[in-house]
C-alpha positions as CSV (number, residue, x, y, z in Angstrom):
1,R,-8.9,20.0,5.3
2,L,-7.8,21.5,8.6
3,F,-4.2,22.3,7.7
4,P,-3.2,25.3,5.6
5,N,-1.7,24.5,2.3
6,W,1.8,25.5,3.2
7,L,1.8,23.4,6.4
8,F,0.4,20.2,4.9
9,L,2.8,20.5,1.9
10,S,5.7,20.9,4.3
11,F,4.6,18.0,6.4
12,A,4.1,15.9,3.2
13,A,7.6,16.7,2.0
14,V,9.1,15.7,5.3
15,V,7.1,12.4,5.6
16,L,7.7,11.5,1.9
17,G,11.4,12.4,2.1
18,F,11.8,10.2,5.2
19,T,9.8,7.4,3.6
20,A,11.9,7.6,0.4
21,Y,15.1,7.4,2.4
22,K,14.0,4.3,4.4
23,T,12.6,2.7,1.2
24,F,15.9,3.3,-0.6
25,K,17.9,1.7,2.2
26,K,15.5,-1.3,2.1
27,F,16.1,-1.5,-1.6
28,L,19.9,-1.6,-1.2
29,V,19.6,-4.4,1.4
30,A,17.1,-6.4,-0.7
31,Y,19.1,-5.9,-3.9
32,G,22.2,-7.3,-2.2
33,K,20.3,-10.3,-1.0
34,D,18.7,-10.9,-4.4
35,K,22.1,-10.6,-6.2
36,E,23.7,-13.0,-3.8
37,A,20.9,-15.5,-4.2
38,R,21.0,-15.2,-8.0
39,T,24.8,-15.8,-7.9
40,K,24.4,-18.9,-5.8
41,R,21.7,-20.2,-8.2
42,E,23.9,-19.7,-11.2
43,N,26.9,-21.3,-9.5
44,L,24.8,-24.3,-8.4
45,I,23.4,-24.8,-11.9
46,A,26.9,-24.5,-13.4
47,A,28.4,-26.9,-10.9
48,E,25.6,-29.5,-11.4
49,S,25.9,-29.1,-15.2
50,R,29.6,-30.0,-14.9
51,H,28.7,-32.9,-12.6
52,A,26.1,-34.2,-15.1
53,G,28.7,-33.9,-17.9
54,N,31.2,-36.0,-16.0
55,K,28.6,-38.6,-15.2
56,N,27.6,-38.8,-18.9
57,Q,31.2,-39.3,-19.9
58,E,31.5,-42.2,-17.5
59,G,28.4,-43.8,-19.0
60,G,25.9,-43.0,-16.3
61,D,22.6,-41.4,-16.9
62,V,21.5,-38.7,-14.5
63,E,18.1,-36.9,-14.9
64,M,18.3,-33.3,-13.6
65,T,15.4,-31.5,-12.1
66,E,14.5,-27.8,-12.1
67,V,15.9,-27.2,-8.6
68,G,19.2,-28.8,-9.5
69,G,18.8,-32.2,-7.8
70,T,18.5,-35.6,-9.2
71,A,15.1,-37.2,-10.0
72,A,15.7,-39.9,-7.3
73,N,16.4,-37.3,-4.6
74,T,13.4,-35.3,-5.6
75,E,11.1,-38.3,-5.4
76,D,12.5,-39.1,-2.0
77,D,11.7,-35.6,-0.8
78,E,8.2,-35.7,-2.1
79,Q,7.4,-38.9,-0.2
80,P,5.8,-38.2,3.2
81,S,7.7,-39.4,6.3
82,E,6.4,-42.4,8.2
83,Q,5.7,-40.1,11.2
84,D,3.3,-37.8,9.3
85,D,-0.4,-38.2,10.3
86,P,-2.7,-38.8,7.3
87,K,-5.2,-36.3,8.7
88,E,-2.4,-33.7,9.1
89,L,-1.3,-34.3,5.5
90,E,-4.8,-33.9,4.2
91,K,-5.3,-30.7,6.2
92,R,-2.0,-29.3,4.9
93,R,-2.9,-30.1,1.4
94,Q,-6.2,-28.4,1.8
95,F,-4.5,-25.2,3.1
96,L,-2.1,-25.3,0.2
97,E,-5.0,-25.5,-2.3
98,D,-6.9,-22.7,-0.6
99,D,-3.8,-20.4,-0.6
100,A,-3.1,-21.2,-4.2
101,R,-6.5,-19.9,-5.4
102,Q,-6.2,-16.7,-7.5
103,Y,-9.8,-15.6,-6.9
104,P,-11.1,-16.8,-3.5
105,K,-14.8,-16.1,-3.8
106,E,-15.5,-15.6,-0.1
107,K,-12.8,-13.0,0.4
108,I,-13.9,-11.1,-2.7
109,A,-17.4,-11.1,-1.4
110,Y,-16.2,-9.6,1.9
111,L,-14.3,-6.9,-0.1
112,I,-17.4,-6.1,-2.2
113,L,-19.5,-5.8,1.0
114,L,-17.0,-3.5,2.5
115,W,-16.9,-1.3,-0.6
116,A,-20.7,-1.2,-0.9
117,G,-21.0,-0.1,2.7
118,L,-18.4,2.6,2.3
119,T,-20.0,3.9,-0.9
120,V,-23.5,4.1,0.7
121,I,-22.2,6.0,3.8
122,T,-20.2,8.3,1.6
123,F,-23.2,9.2,-0.5
124,L,-25.3,9.8,2.7
125,K,-22.6,11.8,4.4
126,G,-21.3,13.8,1.5
127,G,-18.0,15.7,1.6
128,K,-15.0,16.5,-0.7
129,G,-17.1,19.2,-2.4
130,V,-20.1,16.9,-2.9
131,D,-23.4,17.5,-1.1
132,S,-25.1,14.8,0.9
133,V,-27.9,13.1,-0.9
134,I,-30.1,13.5,2.2
135,G,-29.1,17.1,2.7
136,L,-26.8,16.7,5.7
137,T,-24.2,19.3,6.5
138,C,-21.4,19.4,9.0
139,D,-23.7,21.4,11.4
140,D,-26.0,18.4,11.7
141,A,-25.6,15.6,14.3
142,G,-26.4,13.0,11.6
143,F,-23.2,13.9,9.8
144,Y,-21.1,12.9,12.8
145,I,-23.1,9.8,13.3
146,L,-22.3,8.7,9.7
147,V,-18.6,9.6,10.3
148,A,-18.7,7.3,13.3
149,A,-20.5,4.6,11.3
150,Q,-17.9,4.8,8.5
151,F,-15.2,4.3,11.1
152,L,-16.9,1.4,12.8
153,W,-17.7,-0.2,9.5
154,T,-14.0,-0.3,8.4
155,M,-12.7,-1.2,11.8
156,G,-15.2,-4.0,12.1
157,F,-13.9,-5.6,8.9
158,A,-10.3,-5.0,10.1
159,A,-11.0,-6.8,13.4
160,L,-12.8,-9.7,11.5
161,F,-9.9,-10.3,9.1
162,G,-7.3,-9.8,11.9
163,Y,-9.1,-12.6,13.9
164,K,-9.2,-14.8,10.8
165,N,-5.5,-14.2,10.1
166,V,-4.5,-15.2,13.7
167,K,-6.7,-18.3,13.6
168,G,-5.5,-19.3,10.1
169,T,-1.9,-19.0,11.2
170,Q,-2.5,-21.2,14.3
171,A,-4.2,-23.8,12.2
172,R,-1.4,-23.9,9.7
173,L,1.3,-24.1,12.4
174,A,-0.6,-27.1,13.8
175,V,-0.1,-29.1,10.6
176,N,3.5,-27.9,9.9
177,Y,2.5,-25.7,7.0
178,P,5.4,-24.8,4.7
179,F,5.4,-21.0,5.2
180,N,7.4,-18.8,3.0
181,E,10.4,-17.1,4.5
182,Q,8.7,-13.6,4.3
183,D,5.3,-14.7,5.4
184,V,3.8,-13.0,8.4
185,L,3.0,-15.5,11.2
186,W,0.1,-13.8,12.8
187,D,-0.4,-13.8,16.5
188,G,-1.9,-11.3,19.0
189,K,1.2,-9.2,19.4
190,K,2.0,-8.9,15.7
191,L,-1.7,-8.1,15.0
192,Q,-1.5,-5.2,17.5
193,F,1.9,-4.1,16.1
194,Y,0.8,-4.1,12.4
195,S,-2.6,-2.6,13.3
196,F,-1.1,0.3,15.2
197,F,1.4,1.3,12.5
198,T,-1.0,0.9,9.6
199,F,-3.6,3.0,11.5
200,L,-1.0,5.6,12.1
201,A,0.0,5.5,8.4
202,G,-3.6,6.1,7.4
203,I,-3.9,9.1,9.8
204,V,-0.7,10.6,8.3
205,A,-1.9,10.0,4.7
206,G,-5.3,11.5,5.5
207,L,-3.9,14.6,7.2
208,I,-1.4,15.6,4.5
209,G,-3.5,14.5,1.6
210,I,-1.3,11.9,0.0
211,G,-2.3,8.3,-1.1
212,G,-2.1,5.8,1.7
213,G,0.0,3.5,-0.5
214,M,2.8,6.1,-0.4
215,V,3.1,5.4,3.4
216,L,1.8,1.9,3.8
217,G,3.8,0.3,1.0
218,P,7.2,1.3,2.4
219,L,6.0,0.5,5.9
220,M,5.2,-3.1,4.9
221,L,8.6,-3.4,3.2
222,V,10.4,-2.2,6.3
223,M,8.4,-4.8,8.3
224,G,9.9,-7.5,6.0
225,I,6.8,-8.3,3.8
226,N,7.6,-9.6,0.3
227,P,7.6,-6.7,-2.2
228,R,5.2,-8.3,-4.5
229,V,2.8,-8.9,-1.6
230,S,3.0,-5.4,-0.4
231,T,2.5,-4.0,-3.9
232,A,-0.6,-6.1,-4.4
233,T,-1.9,-5.2,-0.9
234,T,-1.6,-1.4,-1.5
235,A,-3.1,-1.6,-4.9
236,T,-6.2,-3.4,-3.5
237,M,-6.4,-1.0,-0.6
238,I,-6.3,2.0,-3.0
239,L,-9.0,0.5,-5.1
240,L,-11.3,0.1,-2.2
241,T,-10.7,3.6,-0.6
242,S,-10.7,5.7,-3.8
243,S,-13.4,4.0,-6.0
244,S,-16.3,4.8,-3.6
245,V,-15.3,8.5,-3.6
246,A,-14.8,8.4,-7.4
247,V,-18.3,7.1,-7.9
248,M,-19.6,10.0,-5.8
249,F,-17.7,12.5,-8.0
250,V,-19.0,10.9,-11.2
251,M,-22.6,10.9,-10.0
252,S,-22.4,14.5,-8.9
253,G,-20.9,15.7,-12.2
254,L,-17.7,17.0,-10.7
255,V,-15.3,15.0,-12.8
256,P,-13.3,16.8,-15.5
257,W,-13.5,14.1,-18.1
258,E,-10.7,15.3,-20.3
259,Y,-8.2,15.1,-17.4
260,A,-9.7,11.9,-16.1
261,L,-9.5,10.1,-19.5
262,Y,-6.0,11.3,-20.1
263,F,-4.7,10.1,-16.8
264,F,-6.7,6.9,-17.0
265,C,-4.9,6.0,-20.3
266,V,-1.5,7.0,-18.9
267,C,-2.0,4.9,-15.8
268,L,-3.4,2.0,-17.7
269,S,-0.4,2.0,-20.0
270,G,1.9,2.1,-17.0
271,A,0.1,-0.7,-15.3
272,Y,0.2,-2.9,-18.5
273,I,4.0,-2.3,-18.8
274,G,4.5,-3.0,-15.1
275,K,2.5,-6.2,-15.2
276,T,3.8,-7.6,-18.5
277,R,7.4,-6.4,-18.5
278,I,8.6,-5.7,-14.9
279,D,6.6,-8.6,-13.4
280,S,7.9,-11.1,-15.9
281,Y,11.4,-9.8,-15.3
282,V,11.0,-10.3,-11.5
283,K,9.6,-13.8,-12.0
284,K,12.4,-14.7,-14.4
285,T,15.3,-13.4,-12.3
286,G,13.9,-13.5,-8.8
287,M,15.0,-9.9,-8.3
288,S,11.9,-8.6,-6.4
289,S,14.1,-5.8,-5.0
290,I,13.5,-3.9,-8.3
291,L,10.0,-3.2,-7.1
292,V,11.4,-1.6,-3.9
293,G,13.7,0.5,-6.0
294,I,10.9,1.7,-8.3
295,L,8.7,2.6,-5.3
296,A,11.6,4.5,-3.7
297,T,12.1,6.5,-6.9
298,I,8.4,7.4,-7.2
299,I,8.3,8.6,-3.6
300,A,11.5,10.7,-4.1
301,F,9.9,12.4,-7.2
302,A,6.8,13.0,-5.1
303,T,8.9,14.6,-2.4
304,V,10.5,17.0,-4.9
305,G,7.1,17.8,-6.4
306,C,5.8,18.8,-2.9
307,V,8.7,21.1,-2.3
308,V,8.4,22.7,-5.8
309,I,4.6,23.2,-5.3
310,L,5.1,24.6,-1.8
311,F,7.5,27.4,-2.9
312,T,5.6,28.1,-6.1
313,N,2.3,28.6,-4.2
314,L,4.0,30.8,-1.5
315,A,5.5,32.9,-4.2
316,K,2.1,33.5,-5.8
317,V,0.7,34.9,-2.6
318,D,3.7,37.0,-1.6
319,W,4.8,34.4,1.0
320,C,1.6,34.9,3.0
321,L,1.2,32.1,5.5
322,D,-2.5,31.4,6.2
323,G,-3.8,29.9,9.4
324,F,-5.6,26.7,10.3
325,K,-9.1,26.1,8.9
326,A,-12.2,25.1,10.9
327,F,-13.6,21.6,10.6
328,C,-17.0,23.0,9.7
329,T,-16.4,26.1,7.6
330,V,-18.9,28.9,6.6
331,K,-17.8,30.9,3.6
332,T,-17.2,34.6,4.3
333,E,-16.0,37.5,2.3
334,E,-13.0,38.0,4.5
335,D,-10.2,36.3,2.7
336,E,-7.3,38.6,3.4
337,C,-4.0,37.2,4.4
338,P,-3.7,37.1,8.2
339,A,-0.2,38.6,8.0
340,S,-1.5,41.5,6.0
341,R,-4.2,42.2,8.6
342,L,-1.6,42.2,11.3
343,L,0.4,44.8,9.4
344,L,-2.7,47.0,9.0
345,G,-3.4,46.8,12.7
346,A,0.2,47.7,13.5
347,E,-0.2,50.9,11.4
348,V,-2.9,52.1,13.7
349,F,-0.6,52.1,16.7
350,F,2.6,53.0,14.7
351,P,1.6,55.3,11.9
352,S,4.2,55.8,9.2
353,R,6.0,59.2,9.1
354,T,5.9,60.7,5.7
């Protein structure tokens, strides 16, 4: 880590504070829209219930559907128009079936291949307190070759899936695919836009030592992506980026198992509650904005934590501000505070009078 502790904690507090503010504003907007849509649905159901009651009193039978329309109207909507091309309809149906798959095997295979490559390179390169399995250090040229290989490996997959997203969107637009309102319609400009900001979010997260989901999740919400989609995306991203390093820590015997098991159980319990309770509430009410609110609250707590740790650490070292650290460090016995050394040097030129 190049930054001194006080600087990266200060930077983290600023970034997280700004992210929490933007996410909370997004939550207020999304909550207002969800509340308005929920009120409209309730009013529509109430109005159609009264209409159905009036029809029944007049002796007519009207079969209601889940969306509030009559069965006859729904059947008419489901019938393809005379102008629809049978090949286009078949292609559209195929796209809908592909997108409805919960476990697309080919995409999972790509993710496993990406994870395996990152894990192998991480073991060969070493880092984060773990030695390289082939004895490389930051003084060796092979270390920087593996750093470049790790970058090219991940960027290669990013370019591949970016190309697939653009081509997939073009193919779906050609057959009048029924996109969701919050779906991203990928093209060249949007690919460059999203790639730039997600790459920047990764740099910021790496520099200040926070999880990428803390930055990328709110960024996707600001871009208008569905909260459930952004949550699933960040969770998958964290799994890929952290699991390879976790395997290296476990194999090297650096894991404090008491802490690891404790936090694993706590996180597993939280994930279970979130999946069973909160997710079911979102599905039932359509209030996906609650996910944005929870994320904003977590980021706000993380901001407060950064500030508390910053001042606590500075108080322990008598408010000594250490300097930047070299990329490739060699341990020395000289670990005095730079400010203290400056004071000692000043005493040589300005001796105290006693």
